[in-house]
BAMAR-369111 format. One line per field, with one value per residue (C-alpha): residue number from 1; residue in three letters; x, y, z negated. Coordinates in steps of 0.001 Angstrom, whole numbers, padded with zeros to 6 digits. Example, Ala and Ser with C-alpha at 12.3 -4.5 7.8 and 13.67 -1.06 7.14 Angstrom:
! BAMAR-369111
num = [1:2];
residu = [ALA:SER];
X = [012300:013670];
Y = [-004500:-001060];
Z = [-007800:-007140];
END
This chain:
! BAMAR-369111
num = [1:2:3:4:5:6:7:8:9:10:11:12:13:14:15:16:17:18:19:20:21:22:23:24:25:26:27:28:29:30:31:32:33:34:35:36:37:38:39:40:41:42:43:44:45:46:47:48:49:50:51:52:53:54:55:56:57:58:59:60:61:62:63:64:65:66:67:68:69:70:71:72:73:74:75:76:77:78:79:80:81:82:83:84:85:86:87:88:89:90:91:92:93:94:95:96:97:98:99:100:101:102:103:104:105:106:107:108:109:110:111:112:113:114:115:116:117:118:119:120:121:122:123:124:125:126:127:128:129:130:131:132:133:134:135:136:137:138:139:140:141:142:143:144:145:146:147:148:149:150:151:152:153:154:155:156:157:158:159:160:161:162:163:164:165:166:167:168:169:170:171:172:173:174:175:176:177:178:179:180:181:182:183:184:185:186:187:188:189:190:191:192:193:194:195:196:197:198:199:200:201:202:203:204:205:206:207:208:209:210:211:212:213:214:215:216:217:218:219:220:221:222:223:224:225:226:227:228:229:230:231:232:233:234:235:236:237:238:239:240:241:242:243:244:245:246:247:248:249:250:251:252:253:254:255:256:257:258:259:260:261:262];
residu = [MET:ARG:LYS:ALA:THR:PHE:TYR:SER:LEU:LEU:HIS:VAL:ILE:LEU:ASP:ASN:ASP:GLU:TYR:SER:LEU:LEU:LYS:LYS:LYS:TYR:ARG:GLY:GLY:HIS:PHE:PRO:ILE:VAL:PRO:GLU:LYS:SER:LEU:LEU:ILE:PHE:ILE:TRP:GLY:GLY:HIS:PHE:PRO:ILE:VAL:PRO:GLU:LYS:SER:LEU:LEU:ILE:PHE:ILE:TRP:TYR:ILE:SER:THR:GLN:ASP:THR:LEU:LEU:ALA:ILE:GLY:ASP:ARG:PHE:GLY:ILE:VAL:SER:SER:THR:VAL:MET:GLN:ILE:ILE:ASN:ASN:LEU:LEU:TYR:ILE:ILE:LEU:SER:LEU:ARG:ASN:LYS:TYR:ILE:VAL:TRP:PRO:LYS:THR:GLU:GLU:GLU:PHE:GLU:PHE:ILE:GLY:ASN:GLY:PHE:ARG:ARG:TYR:PRO:GLY:VAL:ILE:GLY:ALA:VAL:ASP:GLY:THR:HIS:ILE:PRO:LEU:LYS:VAL:PRO:THR:ASN:GLN:HIS:ASP:SER:TYR:ILE:ASN:ARG:HIS:GLN:GLN:HIS:SER:ILE:ASN:LEU:MET:ALA:VAL:CYS:ASN:ALA:ASP:LYS:VAL:PHE:THR:TYR:VAL:PHE:VAL:GLY:PHE:PRO:GLY:SER:ALA:HIS:ASP:SER:ARG:VAL:PHE:SER:ASN:SER:ILE:LEU:VAL:GLN:ASN:ILE:GLU:ARG:TYR:GLY:ALA:ASN:LYS:TYR:PHE:LYS:ASP:CYS:GLU:ARG:TYR:HIS:LEU:VAL:GLY:ASP:SER:ALA:PHE:PRO:ILE:LYS:GLN:TRP:LEU:MET:THR:PRO:TYR:LYS:GLU:ASN:HIS:VAL:LEU:ASN:GLN:ALA:LYS:TYR:HIS:HIS:ASN:HIS:CYS:LEU:SER:GLY:ALA:ARG:ILE:CYS:ILE:GLU:HIS:ALA:PHE:GLY:LEU:LEU:LYS:LYS:LYS:THR:THR:CYS];
X = [085476:084420:086280:083145:082646:086278:086077:082688:084190:087242:085118:083145:086365:087929:084765:084874:088627:088171:091739:093344:094806:095175:097140:099922:103446:104877:108397:110462:109886:110787:108917:108967:109985:109820:110243:113441:113585:112708:113767:111746:113825:113169:114261:114538:113798:112518:108903:106503:102728:100944:098013:094637:093998:097143:096264:092844:094359:096765:093885:091737:094675:095289:091709:091342:094551:095789:099322:102004:102838:106283:104830:102350:105115:107214:104267:103431:106956:106674:107985:105877:105413:103797:101474:100347:099755:097673:095570:094963:094054:091558:090067:089556:087782:085601:084580:083630:081016:079269:076429:075826:075447:074355:071100:068221:064761:063124:059934:056669:057263:060645:059133:056402:058847:061153:058216:056899:060157:059471:056404:056386:056252:054273:055708:059385:061814:064993:066627:069276:072076:075721:078748:082441:085264:088594:091553:094958:095080:097852:099250:097951:094342:093876:091220:088987:088763:088214:084696:082560:084411:087698:088963:090027:087484:085670:081870:079887:076177:074093:070574:069688:066578:065166:067523:070509:071395:072791:070845:072748:076173:077781:081268:083914:083097:085548:084591:083928:080905:077465:075161:072680:075388:076608:073012:072202:075297:074835:074179:070895:069432:070766:069153:065860:065837:066744:064456:061757:061141:058892:061897:063306:060167:057605:054977:056412:053003:053253:056976:059700:062912:063277:066100:066984:066591:069898:068170:065678:062070:060829:057864:060011:061947:060292:062125:061115:059343:061803:061572:060469:059644:056666:055241:051718:051022:050424:053701:055596:054176:055260:058824:058859:057753:060128:063041:062186:062241:065445:067525:068441:070873:072783:072943:074170:076995:077909:078110:080171:082735:082849:083692:086549:088215:091150];
Y = [111964:113029:115828:117994:117531:118409:121691:122526:122136:124151:127055:127125:127172:129938:132043:131823:132244:135667:135803:134581:131588:129636:132436:132565:131416:128298:127287:124455:121641:121459:123556:123383:126560:125997:122989:123156:120687:117376:118373:120022:122386:122438:124854:123984:125964:129515:130604:129901:129864:126522:126477:125945:122724:121177:122395:120757:117525:117460:117991:115255:112855:113541:112936:109897:107963:109106:109150:110857:114472:113371:110818:113344:115921:113440:112581:116213:117615:119895:119866:118377:121732:123096:120082:120868:124538:123651:121164:123665:126453:124300:122981:126552:127521:124408:124597:128249:127062:124568:126907:127757:124188:122197:123908:122736:123611:126619:127652:125777:125769:124079:121457:120663:120516:118088:116031:115606:113883:111057:109634:106263:107671:110818:113782:112919:115840:113810:110417:110057:107515:107137:105946:105419:107453:105522:107327:106831:107288:107724:104481:105124:105584:102524:100905:103994:104214:100533:100103:096994:096094:096048:099113:102534:105215:108332:108543:110702:111220:113040:113871:114166:114794:112561:114153:112964:116523:116752:119074:118299:116792:115908:114382:113776:110712:107784:104695:102629:104806:103400:105315:105982:107516:109768:110761:111588:113760:115599:119337:118753:116475:118567:121686:119860:118781:122305:124383:121883:119846:122440:124751:122284:120597:123421:120892:117621:115983:116431:116293:113940:112125:108429:106210:102551:100482:101764:105054:105662:106283:109796:111950:113502:110331:107247:103924:100404:097823:095241:091436:091151:087462:088184:091291:091422:092645:096296:096543:094773:097245:100131:098796:098325:101919:103349:101415:102796:106340:105820:104337:107794:108442:105244:106301:109755:108229:105988:108953:110942:108179:107486:111117:111205:107932:107856];
Z = [-071478:-067997:-066232:-066142:-069905:-070553:-068654:-070142:-073622:-072584:-071373:-074632:-076646:-074535:-074744:-078535:-079065:-080625:-081980:-078719:-080538:-077289:-075661:-078229:-077418:-078990:-079849:-078424:-075974:-072308:-069786:-065972:-064128:-060385:-058125:-056105:-053237:-054854:-058361:-061099:-063192:-066944:-069632:-073278:-076428:-076627:-076951:-074094:-073602:-073224:-070841:-072593:-070636:-072123:-075613:-075419:-074067:-077016:-079444:-077881:-077849:-081542:-082708:-080443:-081087:-084505:-083082:-085140:-084377:-083207:-080776:-079378:-079014:-077038:-074818:-073983:-074028:-077064:-080629:-083420:-085195:-082030:-081898:-085444:-084630:-081564:-083542:-086349:-083920:-082032:-085253:-086409:-083172:-083025:-086686:-086220:-083697:-085981:-086971:-083324:-082070:-085137:-086073:-088259:-086844:-088473:-086681:-086256:-082492:-082978:-085289:-082770:-079867:-081675:-082942:-079406:-078514:-080972:-079297:-081046:-084583:-085481:-087356:-086916:-086704:-086896:-087357:-090067:-090307:-091201:-089286:-089937:-088391:-088421:-089953:-091510:-095271:-097867:-099220:-102732:-101492:-099272:-101461:-101543:-097766:-096896:-095475:-095140:-091927:-093872:-092012:-093263:-092452:-093543:-093750:-091353:-092038:-089462:-088323:-084650:-082557:-079826:-077276:-079358:-080376:-083905:-086202:-089402:-090165:-093495:-093604:-096234:-098343:-098109:-096135:-099262:-100149:-099320:-096968:-099772:-101969:-099167:-098444:-102072:-102381:-099102:-099171:-097318:-099993:-102868:-101390:-100831:-104474:-105605:-103394:-102420:-099281:-097645:-097217:-094686:-093365:-093365:-094390:-095685:-095410:-091620:-090884:-092014:-091092:-090293:-091513:-091968:-095113:-096547:-097388:-100200:-099180:-099946:-099008:-096265:-095317:-093850:-094024:-092923:-095047:-096319:-096161:-092547:-092904:-095187:-093519:-092164:-088652:-089644:-091570:-088803:-086284:-088530:-088651:-084892:-084223:-086809:-085312:-081885:-083258:-085227:-082406:-081060:-083926:-083109:-079465:-080533:-082574:-079645:-077274:-079777:-080191:-076464:-075689:-078201:-077249:-074849];
END
């Protein structure tokens, strides 16, 4: 993560810390007081504030490395219970912002603006795909979370526009679940089936999503023709254009993982 990105994220978090969670005092650890000559004096125990920059660094380190709370506490000079409190507080703040930054288009102007970004495939308002987020799992649940790469993970399904901005996110299924299963059980698809596609696409004969062959084809979801080796020129051209429109979601996942990797 670049320094500018770090401080941009920090400012957003501070501006939305309505309960002053990052200003509270934490227990334990060793804290510098003042430098005296060439020595730095530390005090132990008590309750002291932790600067927001350090809190955010602790949070990023936690989500990036999956270190234990004890190891993170040793690294940053605080007790493990304080690490847990900082992580929970930042999670609370960040999750409270999800409806502000992850927004599905609503107006005709928004649909047209997003559609203009997908120049190679008409009527697209988003590309959908799934990715795996590595994680540590309880011993008795190893099999459920093993993905096709033989690693433990949790499934993340998302939709993004041509600018790689996420407009929908659904997370929670274990890594062993196929993309199509995660998709079918997502709140987005369940609501479309319950209330109709036009609630989310204005006019599903004009607007739609694009996805890879792992997803089922629907009136509002375009997927590629299968069996490339027997396709005629028109179908091959369709697949080529759809792939060009869909690539933005893979780039978005790549940027997301890059920013949260130490």
